[in-house]
NUGU-454741 format. One record per atom (N, C-alpha, C): residue number from 1; residue in three letters; atom name; x, y negated, z. Coordinates in pm, 1 decimal, decimal comma, padded with zeros to 6 digits. Layout:
<sites>
+--------+--------+-------+----------+----------+----------+
: drenti : marlum : marfi :       xx :       yy :       zz :
+--------+--------+-------+----------+----------+----------+
:    NUM :    ALA :    CA :        X :        Y :        Z :
...
+--------+--------+-------+----------+----------+----------+
</sites>
This chain:
<sites>
+--------+--------+-------+----------+----------+----------+
: drenti : marlum : marfi :       xx :       yy :       zz :
+--------+--------+-------+----------+----------+----------+
:      1 :    MET :     N :  19548,8 : -07485,1 :  03282,8 :
:      1 :    MET :    CA :  19502,0 : -07579,5 :  03186,5 :
:      1 :    MET :     C :  19373,3 : -07535,4 :  03118,5 :
:      2 :    ALA :     N :  19354,6 : -07412,9 :  03107,7 :
:      2 :    ALA :    CA :  19234,9 : -07362,3 :  03044,2 :
:      2 :    ALA :     C :  19111,4 : -07404,9 :  03121,5 :
:      3 :    LEU :     N :  19123,1 : -07413,8 :  03252,2 :
:      3 :    LEU :    CA :  19009,8 : -07456,1 :  03332,4 :
:      3 :    LEU :     C :  18979,3 : -07603,5 :  03310,8 :
:      4 :    VAL :     N :  19076,2 : -07682,5 :  03289,1 :
:      4 :    VAL :    CA :  19056,6 : -07825,9 :  03269,6 :
:      4 :    VAL :     C :  18984,4 : -07851,1 :  03138,6 :
:      5 :    THR :     N :  19016,8 : -07775,7 :  03033,2 :
:      5 :    THR :    CA :  18952,0 : -07796,8 :  02904,0 :
:      5 :    THR :     C :  18809,7 : -07743,2 :  02904,2 :
:      6 :    GLU :     N :  18780,1 : -07643,3 :  02986,7 :
:      6 :    GLU :    CA :  18645,0 : -07588,4 :  02989,9 :
:      6 :    GLU :     C :  18548,8 : -07682,5 :  03063,9 :
:      7 :    THR :     N :  18594,3 : -07756,5 :  03156,7 :
:      7 :    THR :    CA :  18507,5 : -07844,7 :  03234,4 :
:      7 :    THR :     C :  18446,8 : -07953,6 :  03147,4 :
:      8 :    PRO :     N :  18521,1 : -08022,6 :  03065,2 :
:      8 :    PRO :    CA :  18457,4 : -08122,7 :  02978,5 :
:      8 :    PRO :     C :  18361,1 : -08057,9 :  02879,2 :
:      9 :    ASP :     N :  18396,4 : -07936,4 :  02829,0 :
:      9 :    ASP :    CA :  18304,3 : -07869,5 :  02736,8 :
:      9 :    ASP :     C :  18174,6 : -07831,8 :  02807,5 :
:     10 :    SER :     N :  18183,0 : -07783,6 :  02929,3 :
:     10 :    SER :    CA :  18061,6 : -07745,6 :  03002,5 :
:     10 :    SER :     C :  17979,5 : -07870,4 :  03037,3 :
:     11 :    ASP :     N :  18048,9 : -07979,6 :  03070,8 :
:     11 :    ASP :    CA :  17977,6 : -08105,0 :  03095,6 :
:     11 :    ASP :     C :  17912,2 : -08154,7 :  02967,4 :
:     12 :    LEU :     N :  17981,8 : -08138,8 :  02856,8 :
:     12 :    LEU :    CA :  17928,7 : -08179,5 :  02727,7 :
:     12 :    LEU :     C :  17807,5 : -08094,5 :  02691,3 :
:     13 :    GLN :     N :  17817,1 : -07962,6 :  02717,5 :
:     13 :    GLN :    CA :  17704,9 : -07873,3 :  02688,8 :
:     13 :    GLN :     C :  17585,7 : -07904,9 :  02780,9 :
:     14 :    ALA :     N :  17611,8 : -07934,4 :  02907,3 :
:     14 :    ALA :    CA :  17504,9 : -07968,9 :  03000,8 :
:     14 :    ALA :     C :  17438,4 : -08099,7 :  02959,2 :
:     15 :    THR :     N :  17520,1 : -08194,6 :  02917,3 :
:     15 :    THR :    CA :  17465,4 : -08322,5 :  02872,3 :
:     15 :    THR :     C :  17382,8 : -08302,9 :  02746,7 :
:     16 :    GLU :     N :  17429,8 : -08220,1 :  02654,1 :
:     16 :    GLU :    CA :  17356,9 : -08190,9 :  02531,1 :
:     16 :    GLU :     C :  17225,2 : -08120,2 :  02564,0 :
:     17 :    ARG :     N :  17229,3 : -08025,5 :  02656,5 :
:     17 :    ARG :    CA :  17108,1 : -07953,2 :  02696,2 :
:     17 :    ARG :     C :  17010,0 : -08050,0 :  02763,9 :
:     18 :    THR :     N :  17058,3 : -08139,5 :  02845,4 :
:     18 :    THR :    CA :  16973,9 : -08238,6 :  02911,1 :
:     18 :    THR :     C :  16908,9 : -08330,1 :  02807,9 :
:     19 :    ARG :     N :  16985,6 : -08367,7 :  02705,9 :
:     19 :    ARG :    CA :  16930,2 : -08451,3 :  02598,8 :
:     19 :    ARG :     C :  16819,4 : -08378,0 :  02524,2 :
:     20 :    LYS :     N :  16841,3 : -08247,8 :  02496,1 :
:     20 :    LYS :    CA :  16739,9 : -08170,7 :  02425,0 :
:     20 :    LYS :     C :  16613,1 : -08158,0 :  02509,5 :
:     21 :    ILE :     N :  16632,4 : -08130,1 :  02638,5 :
:     21 :    ILE :    CA :  16516,0 : -08117,9 :  02727,4 :
:     21 :    ILE :     C :  16442,9 : -08251,3 :  02736,3 :
:     22 :    ALA :     N :  16518,7 : -08358,5 :  02752,1 :
:     22 :    ALA :    CA :  16457,8 : -08491,3 :  02760,0 :
:     22 :    ALA :     C :  16384,5 : -08524,4 :  02629,8 :
:     23 :    PHE :     N :  16443,3 : -08488,9 :  02516,3 :
:     23 :    PHE :    CA :  16379,5 : -08512,9 :  02386,5 :
:     23 :    PHE :     C :  16246,5 : -08438,9 :  02378,8 :
:     24 :    TRP :     N :  16244,5 : -08311,5 :  02417,9 :
:     24 :    TRP :    CA :  16121,3 : -08232,1 :  02410,2 :
:     24 :    TRP :     C :  16017,1 : -08279,8 :  02511,0 :
:     25 :    VAL :     N :  16060,6 : -08322,3 :  02627,9 :
:     25 :    VAL :    CA :  15966,9 : -08374,4 :  02727,2 :
:     25 :    VAL :     C :  15903,4 : -08503,7 :  02676,9 :
:     26 :    VAL :     N :  15987,1 : -08593,0 :  02624,8 :
:     26 :    VAL :    CA :  15936,5 : -08719,6 :  02570,9 :
:     26 :    VAL :     C :  15845,2 : -08692,1 :  02451,8 :
:     27 :    SER :     N :  15885,2 : -08598,0 :  02366,4 :
:     27 :    SER :    CA :  15801,4 : -08562,7 :  02250,7 :
:     27 :    SER :     C :  15667,5 : -08505,9 :  02296,1 :
:     28 :    ALA :     N :  15669,2 : -08421,7 :  02397,3 :
:     28 :    ALA :    CA :  15544,2 : -08364,4 :  02449,3 :
:     28 :    ALA :     C :  15455,5 : -08472,6 :  02508,7 :
:     29 :    ILE :     N :  15515,2 : -08565,8 :  02581,4 :
:     29 :    ILE :    CA :  15436,8 : -08675,5 :  02638,9 :
:     29 :    ILE :     C :  15375,0 : -08760,5 :  02528,7 :
:     30 :    ILE :     N :  15453,7 : -08790,9 :  02427,8 :
:     30 :    ILE :    CA :  15401,8 : -08869,4 :  02315,2 :
:     30 :    ILE :     C :  15291,2 : -08793,0 :  02243,8 :
:     31 :    ALA :     N :  15310,7 : -08663,7 :  02223,0 :
:     31 :    ALA :    CA :  15208,9 : -08581,6 :  02156,4 :
:     31 :    ALA :     C :  15080,5 : -08578,3 :  02239,7 :
:     32 :    LEU :     N :  15091,6 : -08564,4 :  02371,4 :
:     32 :    LEU :    CA :  14973,5 : -08564,5 :  02457,2 :
:     32 :    LEU :     C :  14902,6 : -08699,6 :  02452,3 :
:     33 :    PHE :     N :  14980,8 : -08805,7 :  02452,5 :
:     33 :    PHE :    CA :  14921,2 : -08938,5 :  02442,1 :
:     33 :    PHE :     C :  14847,3 : -08954,9 :  02310,2 :
:     34 :    VAL :     N :  14906,6 : -08910,4 :  02201,7 :
:     34 :    VAL :    CA :  14842,2 : -08919,5 :  02069,4 :
:     34 :    VAL :     C :  14715,7 : -08834,5 :  02066,6 :
:     35 :    LEU :     N :  14720,6 : -08714,2 :  02124,7 :
:     35 :    LEU :    CA :  14601,7 : -08629,2 :  02129,6 :
:     35 :    LEU :     C :  14491,0 : -08693,6 :  02213,3 :
:     36 :    TRP :     N :  14527,8 : -08749,5 :  02327,5 :
:     36 :    TRP :    CA :  14429,7 : -08815,9 :  02412,6 :
:     36 :    TRP :     C :  14366,9 : -08934,5 :  02339,9 :
:     37 :    TRP :     N :  14448,7 : -09013,2 :  02273,7 :
:     37 :    TRP :    CA :  14401,0 : -09129,2 :  02198,5 :
:     37 :    TRP :     C :  14312,2 : -09084,6 :  02083,7 :
:     38 :    SER :     N :  14352,4 : -08981,2 :  02010,2 :
:     38 :    SER :    CA :  14271,6 : -08934,1 :  01898,6 :
:     38 :    SER :     C :  14142,5 : -08868,9 :  01948,6 :
:     39 :    PHE :     N :  14143,4 : -08806,9 :  02068,3 :
:     39 :    PHE :    CA :  14022,1 : -08749,6 :  02124,9 :
:     39 :    PHE :     C :  13920,6 : -08859,8 :  02153,2 :
:     40 :    ASP :     N :  13967,2 : -08971,5 :  02209,6 :
:     40 :    ASP :    CA :  13876,9 : -09085,2 :  02232,3 :
:     40 :    ASP :     C :  13822,5 : -09137,4 :  02100,0 :
:     41 :    LEU :     N :  13908,6 : -09148,0 :  02001,8 :
:     41 :    LEU :    CA :  13863,3 : -09194,1 :  01870,9 :
:     41 :    LEU :     C :  13765,1 : -09095,8 :  01808,4 :
:     42 :    LEU :     N :  13788,3 : -08966,9 :  01828,3 :
:     42 :    LEU :    CA :  13698,5 : -08864,7 :  01775,1 :
:     42 :    LEU :     C :  13562,2 : -08874,6 :  01842,9 :
:     43 :    GLN :     N :  13560,2 : -08893,3 :  01972,9 :
:     43 :    GLN :    CA :  13433,2 : -08909,9 :  02043,7 :
:     43 :    GLN :     C :  13359,9 : -09035,3 :  01995,5 :
:     44 :    LEU :     N :  13434,4 : -09141,8 :  01976,3 :
:     44 :    LEU :    CA :  13374,9 : -09265,2 :  01926,1 :
:     44 :    LEU :     C :  13318,1 : -09243,6 :  01786,7 :
:     45 :    TRP :     N :  13390,1 : -09172,1 :  01703,7 :
:     45 :    TRP :    CA :  13345,5 : -09145,3 :  01567,4 :
:     45 :    TRP :     C :  13217,9 : -09061,1 :  01567,5 :
:     46 :    ILE :     N :  13211,6 : -08960,7 :  01653,6 :
:     46 :    ILE :    CA :  13092,8 : -08876,1 :  01664,0 :
:     46 :    ILE :     C :  12974,4 : -08958,7 :  01714,0 :
:     47 :    LYS :     N :  12998,0 : -09042,5 :  01813,9 :
:     47 :    LYS :    CA :  12891,6 : -09126,2 :  01867,7 :
:     47 :    LYS :     C :  12839,6 : -09223,4 :  01762,1 :
:     48 :    GLN :     N :  12929,8 : -09281,2 :  01684,9 :
:     48 :    GLN :    CA :  12889,3 : -09372,9 :  01579,0 :
:     48 :    GLN :     C :  12811,2 : -09299,0 :  01470,6 :
:     49 :    GLY :     N :  12849,9 : -09175,1 :  01442,6 :
:     49 :    GLY :    CA :  12775,7 : -09095,4 :  01345,3 :
:     49 :    GLY :     C :  12633,5 : -09068,0 :  01392,4 :
:     50 :    GLU :     N :  12617,1 : -09037,0 :  01522,0 :
:     50 :    GLU :    CA :  12483,5 : -09014,7 :  01577,8 :
:     50 :    GLU :     C :  12401,1 : -09142,9 :  01572,7 :
:     51 :    GLU :     N :  12462,5 : -09254,4 :  01608,7 :
:     51 :    GLU :    CA :  12393,0 : -09382,8 :  01603,1 :
:     51 :    GLU :     C :  12353,4 : -09416,1 :  01460,0 :
:     52 :    LEU :     N :  12442,4 : -09387,3 :  01366,3 :
:     52 :    LEU :    CA :  12412,6 : -09415,1 :  01226,1 :
:     52 :    LEU :     C :  12293,4 : -09334,1 :  01178,5 :
:     53 :    SER :     N :  12287,9 : -09205,4 :  01214,3 :
:     53 :    SER :    CA :  12175,5 : -09123,1 :  01170,6 :
:     53 :    SER :     C :  12045,4 : -09170,1 :  01234,9 :
:     54 :    SER :     N :  12048,5 : -09208,6 :  01363,0 :
:     54 :    SER :    CA :  11926,1 : -09257,8 :  01427,3 :
:     54 :    SER :     C :  11882,4 : -09390,4 :  01365,9 :
:     55 :    LYS :     N :  11978,3 : -09476,7 :  01333,7 :
:     55 :    LYS :    CA :  11944,0 : -09604,7 :  01271,0 :
:     55 :    LYS :     C :  11889,7 : -09584,0 :  01129,7 :
:     56 :    GLN :     N :  11941,0 : -09483,1 :  01058,4 :
:     56 :    GLN :    CA :  11888,2 : -09453,9 :  00925,7 :
:     56 :    GLN :     C :  11744,2 : -09403,7 :  00934,8 :
:     57 :    GLN :     N :  11714,1 : -09320,7 :  01034,9 :
:     57 :    GLN :    CA :  11576,7 : -09274,8 :  01054,5 :
:     57 :    GLN :     C :  11486,3 : -09392,4 :  01090,0 :
:     58 :    GLU :     N :  11536,3 : -09479,8 :  01174,7 :
:     58 :    GLU :    CA :  11459,2 : -09598,3 :  01212,9 :
:     58 :    GLU :     C :  11434,3 : -09687,0 :  01091,7 :
:     59 :    LEU :     N :  11535,9 : -09703,5 :  01007,0 :
:     59 :    LEU :    CA :  11520,9 : -09782,5 :  00886,3 :
:     59 :    LEU :     C :  11417,7 : -09720,6 :  00793,1 :
:     60 :    THR :     N :  11419,1 : -09587,5 :  00781,8 :
:     60 :    THR :    CA :  11322,5 : -09519,0 :  00696,3 :
:     60 :    THR :     C :  11180,8 : -09542,2 :  00747,0 :
:     61 :    SER :     N :  11160,7 : -09528,0 :  00878,9 :
:     61 :    SER :    CA :  11026,7 : -09548,9 :  00933,6 :
:     61 :    SER :     C :  10982,5 : -09694,3 :  00917,3 :
:     62 :    ILE :     N :  11074,1 : -09787,7 :  00935,0 :
:     62 :    ILE :    CA :  11040,3 : -09929,8 :  00918,0 :
:     62 :    ILE :     C :  11006,7 : -09958,2 :  00771,9 :
:     63 :    THR :     N :  11078,5 : -09896,7 :  00679,9 :
:     63 :    THR :    CA :  11051,4 : -09916,6 :  00537,5 :
:     63 :    THR :     C :  10912,7 : -09864,3 :  00501,8 :
:     64 :    VAL :     N :  10877,6 : -09746,5 :  00555,2 :
:     64 :    VAL :    CA :  10745,0 : -09690,2 :  00528,9 :
:     64 :    VAL :     C :  10636,9 : -09780,1 :  00587,4 :
:     65 :    GLU :     N :  10658,3 : -09825,1 :  00711,1 :
:     65 :    GLU :    CA :  10560,7 : -09913,1 :  00775,8 :
:     65 :    GLU :     C :  10547,6 : -10045,0 :  00699,3 :
:     66 :    ASN :     N :  10658,6 : -10096,2 :  00649,3 :
:     66 :    ASN :    CA :  10657,6 : -10219,9 :  00573,0 :
:     66 :    ASN :     C :  10577,7 : -10202,2 :  00443,9 :
:     67 :    ALA :     N :  10595,0 : -10087,4 :  00376,7 :
:     67 :    ALA :    CA :  10520,0 : -10060,9 :  00253,8 :
:     67 :    ALA :     C :  10369,9 : -10053,3 :  00283,4 :
:     68 :    GLU :     N :  10332,6 : -09988,3 :  00395,7 :
:     68 :    GLU :    CA :  10191,5 : -09981,5 :  00433,0 :
:     68 :    GLU :     C :  10134,5 : -10120,5 :  00461,2 :
:     69 :    LEU :     N :  10212,2 : -10202,9 :  00530,2 :
:     69 :    LEU :    CA :  10165,8 : -10338,7 :  00559,8 :
:     69 :    LEU :     C :  10152,6 : -10422,7 :  00433,3 :
:     70 :    GLU :     N :  10241,3 : -10401,8 :  00337,8 :
:     70 :    GLU :    CA :  10230,0 : -10474,1 :  00210,8 :
:     70 :    GLU :     C :  10104,2 : -10432,3 :  00135,2 :
:     71 :    GLU :     N :  10070,9 : -10302,4 :  00142,1 :
:     71 :    GLU :    CA :  09947,7 : -10255,9 :  00077,7 :
:     71 :    GLU :     C :  09825,2 : -10318,7 :  00144,4 :
:     72 :    LYS :     N :  09826,6 : -10324,5 :  00277,2 :
:     72 :    LYS :    CA :  09715,4 : -10388,1 :  00347,8 :
:     72 :    LYS :     C :  09705,7 : -10536,0 :  00313,0 :
:     73 :    ARG :     N :  09821,4 : -10601,0 :  00304,6 :
:     73 :    ARG :    CA :  09822,1 : -10743,1 :  00268,6 :
:     73 :    ARG :     C :  09763,0 : -10764,7 :  00130,6 :
:     74 :    ASP :     N :  09804,3 : -10680,8 :  00036,4 :
:     74 :    ASP :    CA :  09752,0 : -10693,9 : -00098,8 :
:     74 :    ASP :     C :  09601,9 : -10667,1 : -00103,2 :
:     75 :    ALA :     N :  09555,9 : -10571,1 : -00020,2 :
:     75 :    ALA :    CA :  09412,9 : -10541,0 : -00016,3 :
:     75 :    ALA :     C :  09334,1 : -10657,3 :  00043,3 :
:     76 :    LEU :     N :  09393,9 : -10730,0 :  00137,1 :
:     76 :    LEU :    CA :  09323,7 : -10842,5 :  00199,2 :
:     76 :    LEU :     C :  09301,5 : -10958,2 :  00102,3 :
:     77 :    TYR :     N :  09377,7 : -10966,0 : -00001,5 :
:     77 :    TYR :    CA :  09363,6 : -11074,4 : -00098,0 :
:     77 :    TYR :     C :  09258,0 : -11045,4 : -00204,6 :
:     78 :    SER :     N :  09195,7 : -10928,7 : -00200,4 :
:     78 :    SER :    CA :  09091,4 : -10899,1 : -00298,9 :
:     78 :    SER :     C :  08963,1 : -10972,5 : -00258,6 :
:     79 :    PRO :     N :  08886,5 : -11018,9 : -00354,7 :
:     79 :    PRO :    CA :  08763,7 : -11093,2 : -00322,4 :
:     79 :    PRO :     C :  08663,6 : -11010,9 : -00241,2 :
:     80 :    GLU :     N :  08656,4 : -10881,3 : -00266,3 :
:     80 :    GLU :    CA :  08562,5 : -10797,2 : -00192,7 :
:     80 :    GLU :     C :  08598,0 : -10792,2 : -00044,3 :
:     81 :    LYS :     N :  08724,8 : -10776,4 : -00015,3 :
:     81 :    LYS :    CA :  08769,0 : -10769,0 :  00124,2 :
:     81 :    LYS :     C :  08750,0 : -10902,9 :  00194,3 :
:     82 :    ILE :     N :  08776,7 : -11012,2 :  00125,0 :
:     82 :    ILE :    CA :  08757,8 : -11145,2 :  00183,5 :
:     82 :    ILE :     C :  08610,6 : -11165,6 :  00218,0 :
:     83 :    GLU :     N :  08521,7 : -11126,0 :  00127,5 :
:     83 :    GLU :    CA :  08378,4 : -11140,1 :  00154,1 :
:     83 :    GLU :     C :  08335,4 : -11051,1 :  00270,8 :
:     84 :    GLN :     N :  08384,7 : -10929,0 :  00274,6 :
:     84 :    GLN :    CA :  08349,9 : -10837,2 :  00383,0 :
:     84 :    GLN :     C :  08393,2 : -10893,1 :  00518,3 :
:     85 :    LEU :     N :  08516,4 : -10944,1 :  00527,0 :
:     85 :    LEU :    CA :  08564,6 : -11000,7 :  00652,9 :
:     85 :    LEU :     C :  08488,1 : -11126,5 :  00691,1 :
:     86 :    ALA :     N :  08450,4 : -11207,8 :  00592,4 :
:     86 :    ALA :    CA :  08373,0 : -11328,6 :  00621,5 :
:     86 :    ALA :     C :  08235,1 : -11292,5 :  00674,3 :
:     87 :    ARG :     N :  08174,1 : -11188,0 :  00619,5 :
:     87 :    ARG :    CA :  08042,7 : -11144,2 :  00667,2 :
:     87 :    ARG :     C :  08052,6 : -11086,9 :  00808,6 :
:     88 :    GLN :     N :  08155,2 : -11006,1 :  00834,5 :
:     88 :    GLN :    CA :  08169,1 : -10942,8 :  00966,0 :
:     88 :    GLN :     C :  08204,3 : -11042,9 :  01075,2 :
:     89 :    ASN :     N :  08302,7 : -11126,2 :  01048,3 :
:     89 :    ASN :    CA :  08359,0 : -11210,7 :  01153,9 :
:     89 :    ASN :     C :  08294,9 : -11348,9 :  01165,2 :
:     90 :    TYR :     N :  08244,8 : -11402,3 :  01055,2 :
:     90 :    TYR :    CA :  08198,1 : -11540,2 :  01056,9 :
:     90 :    TYR :     C :  08050,6 : -11555,5 :  01019,9 :
:     91 :    GLY :     N :  07978,2 : -11445,0 :  00999,8 :
:     91 :    GLY :    CA :  07835,9 : -11453,1 :  00968,8 :
:     91 :    GLY :     C :  07808,1 : -11512,1 :  00831,5 :
:     92 :    PHE :     N :  07896,5 : -11492,0 :  00737,6 :
:     92 :    PHE :    CA :  07880,5 : -11544,6 :  00602,5 :
:     92 :    PHE :     C :  07758,8 : -11480,4 :  00535,3 :
:     93 :    VAL :     N :  07674,9 : -11564,5 :  00473,0 :
:     93 :    VAL :    CA :  07563,3 : -11514,8 :  00392,1 :
:     93 :    VAL :     C :  07563,2 : -11590,8 :  00260,2 :
:     94 :    ARG :     N :  07521,2 : -11523,9 :  00158,4 :
:     94 :    ARG :    CA :  07509,0 : -11588,9 :  00027,6 :
:     94 :    ARG :     C :  07377,7 : -11666,9 :  00024,0 :
:     95 :    PRO :     N :  07368,4 : -11760,5 : -00065,5 :
:     95 :    PRO :    CA :  07241,3 : -11835,3 : -00077,0 :
:     95 :    PRO :     C :  07126,7 : -11737,9 : -00108,6 :
:     96 :    GLY :     N :  07017,7 : -11752,2 : -00034,3 :
:     96 :    GLY :    CA :  06902,0 : -11666,5 : -00054,2 :
:     96 :    GLY :     C :  06901,9 : -11544,4 :  00037,3 :
:     97 :    GLU :     N :  07009,9 : -11518,7 :  00108,6 :
:     97 :    GLU :    CA :  07014,3 : -11405,6 :  00201,5 :
:     97 :    GLU :     C :  06981,1 : -11454,4 :  00341,9 :
:     98 :    GLU :     N :  06936,2 : -11363,1 :  00425,3 :
:     98 :    GLU :    CA :  06909,3 : -11394,9 :  00564,4 :
:     98 :    GLU :     C :  06997,8 : -11307,3 :  00652,5 :
:     99 :    ALA :     N :  07049,9 : -11365,8 :  00758,9 :
:     99 :    ALA :    CA :  07134,6 : -11291,2 :  00851,3 :
:     99 :    ALA :     C :  07058,0 : -11266,9 :  00979,8 :
:    100 :    TYR :     N :  07067,4 : -11145,3 :  01030,0 :
:    100 :    TYR :    CA :  07002,8 : -11109,0 :  01155,1 :
:    100 :    TYR :     C :  07111,1 : -11063,2 :  01252,9 :
:    101 :    ALA :     N :  07098,5 : -11110,7 :  01375,5 :
:    101 :    ALA :    CA :  07190,7 : -11068,4 :  01480,7 :
:    101 :    ALA :     C :  07117,1 : -10970,9 :  01571,2 :
:    102 :    VAL :     N :  07167,2 : -10851,6 :  01583,5 :
:    102 :    VAL :    CA :  07105,2 : -10750,3 :  01667,3 :
:    102 :    VAL :     C :  07191,5 : -10736,1 :  01791,2 :
:    103 :    PRO :     N :  07135,9 : -10774,7 :  01907,6 :
:    103 :    PRO :    CA :  07216,9 : -10764,6 :  02029,5 :
:    103 :    PRO :     C :  07231,2 : -10618,7 :  02071,7 :
:    104 :    PRO :     N :  07332,6 : -10588,2 :  02149,1 :
:    104 :    PRO :    CA :  07347,9 : -10450,4 :  02198,1 :
:    104 :    PRO :     C :  07238,2 : -10418,8 :  02298,8 :
:    105 :    PRO :     N :  07207,5 : -10292,7 :  02317,8 :
:    105 :    PRO :    CA :  07101,6 : -10258,1 :  02413,3 :
:    105 :    PRO :     C :  07140,5 : -10298,4 :  02555,3 :
:    106 :    ALA :     N :  07038,0 : -10329,6 :  02633,5 :
:    106 :    ALA :    CA :  07062,4 : -10370,3 :  02772,3 :
:    106 :    ALA :     C :  07111,8 : -10250,5 :  02852,6 :
:    107 :    PRO :     N :  07198,3 : -10274,3 :  02950,2 :
:    107 :    PRO :    CA :  07245,1 : -10162,9 :  03031,7 :
:    107 :    PRO :     C :  07132,4 : -10108,9 :  03118,6 :
:    108 :    GLU :     N :  07138,2 : -09982,7 :  03149,4 :
:    108 :    GLU :    CA :  07036,2 : -09921,3 :  03233,0 :
:    108 :    GLU :     C :  07052,4 : -09971,7 :  03376,1 :
:    109 :    PRO :     N :  06942,1 : -09980,7 :  03448,9 :
:    109 :    PRO :    CA :  06953,0 : -10028,2 :  03588,0 :
:    109 :    PRO :     C :  07027,3 : -09926,6 :  03673,9 :
:    110 :    VAL :     N :  07084,3 : -09977,6 :  03780,3 :
:    110 :    VAL :    CA :  07160,4 : -09893,5 :  03870,8 :
:    110 :    VAL :     C :  07063,4 : -09811,4 :  03954,8 :
:    111 :    ARG :     N :  07081,5 : -09681,3 :  03955,8 :
:    111 :    ARG :    CA :  06997,4 : -09592,2 :  04034,8 :
:    111 :    ARG :     C :  07076,3 : -09550,0 :  04158,9 :
:    112 :    LEU :     N :  07026,1 : -09587,5 :  04274,5 :
:    112 :    LEU :    CA :  07091,6 : -09551,8 :  04399,7 :
:    112 :    LEU :     C :  07012,1 : -09442,0 :  04468,8 :
:    113 :    PRO :     N :  07079,0 : -09354,5 :  04541,8 :
:    113 :    PRO :    CA :  07005,6 : -09251,1 :  04615,4 :
:    113 :    PRO :     C :  06915,6 : -09313,5 :  04721,4 :
:    114 :    ALA :     N :  06810,6 : -09243,1 :  04757,8 :
:    114 :    ALA :    CA :  06714,1 : -09293,8 :  04855,0 :
:    114 :    ALA :     C :  06756,2 : -09263,1 :  04998,0 :
:    115 :    ASN :     N :  06875,3 : -09230,1 :  05023,9 :
:    115 :    ASN :    CA :  06924,7 : -09200,1 :  05158,5 :
:    115 :    ASN :     C :  06950,6 : -09328,9 :  05235,4 :
:    116 :    TRP :     N :  06973,3 : -09315,0 :  05366,2 :
:    116 :    TRP :    CA :  06981,5 : -09427,1 :  05458,2 :
:    116 :    TRP :     C :  07072,9 : -09542,4 :  05417,4 :
:    117 :    PRO :     N :  07207,0 : -09523,2 :  05387,9 :
:    117 :    PRO :    CA :  07286,2 : -09645,0 :  05365,5 :
:    117 :    PRO :     C :  07249,0 : -09717,6 :  05237,7 :
:    118 :    PHE :     N :  07179,3 : -09650,2 :  05146,7 :
:    118 :    PHE :    CA :  07151,0 : -09712,4 :  05017,7 :
:    118 :    PHE :     C :  07011,9 : -09774,1 :  05011,7 :
:    119 :    THR :     N :  06923,7 : -09745,7 :  05106,1 :
:    119 :    THR :    CA :  06787,7 : -09798,9 :  05098,0 :
:    119 :    THR :     C :  06785,4 : -09950,1 :  05111,8 :
:    120 :    HIS :     N :  06862,1 : -10002,8 :  05203,8 :
:    120 :    HIS :    CA :  06866,6 : -10149,0 :  05221,3 :
:    120 :    HIS :     C :  06927,3 : -10215,2 :  05098,1 :
:    121 :    LEU :     N :  07031,9 : -10154,4 :  05044,8 :
:    121 :    LEU :    CA :  07096,6 : -10209,1 :  04926,3 :
:    121 :    LEU :     C :  07002,3 : -10203,2 :  04806,9 :
:    122 :    ALA :     N :  06929,1 : -10096,2 :  04792,1 :
:    122 :    ALA :    CA :  06834,0 : -10082,7 :  04680,8 :
:    122 :    ALA :     C :  06723,0 : -10186,6 :  04693,3 :
:    123 :    GLN :     N :  06676,7 : -10211,7 :  04813,9 :
:    123 :    GLN :    CA :  06571,4 : -10311,4 :  04833,5 :
:    123 :    GLN :     C :  06623,4 : -10451,6 :  04803,6 :
:    124 :    THR :     N :  06749,5 : -10474,4 :  04840,4 :
:    124 :    THR :    CA :  06810,3 : -10604,4 :  04815,1 :
:    124 :    THR :     C :  06825,2 : -10628,0 :  04665,0 :
:    125 :    LEU :     N :  06867,3 : -10526,2 :  04590,9 :
:    125 :    LEU :    CA :  06884,6 : -10539,5 :  04446,1 :
:    125 :    LEU :     C :  06751,4 : -10536,2 :  04371,3 :
:    126 :    GLY :     N :  06644,0 : -10500,2 :  04440,1 :
:    126 :    GLY :    CA :  06513,1 : -10498,0 :  04375,9 :
:    126 :    GLY :     C :  06484,3 : -10367,2 :  04307,5 :
:    127 :    GLY :     N :  06542,1 : -10260,4 :  04351,5 :
:    127 :    GLY :    CA :  06524,1 : -10133,8 :  04284,8 :
:    127 :    GLY :     C :  06445,1 : -10038,7 :  04357,5 :
+--------+--------+-------+----------+----------+----------+
</sites>
């Protein structure tokens, strides 16, 4: 009879041990899944942090450029600048002033060597 009572206890102990092993295996799988998921989230968080810093630098440069453009805009509204641009671009003159247009210097003529293939070409061009 002693053998009969030990068999259910050993089966009970084996079942209990199997449950513990299964619990730890399932727990390990869940822990690995959580770590894998959090690793992806961590990478995403790091990437977003890098993007945020680059966008902040871009915003800073755009803000500086915007301030410079506003200064230029304000300078363009001054009467002196308006007169200067009118004189440069549109030939504006005040009453009693004379405007002179000075053309750029003429380009120098093309000088070709006096060797055989160029003599006919030079004569054709009149040089």
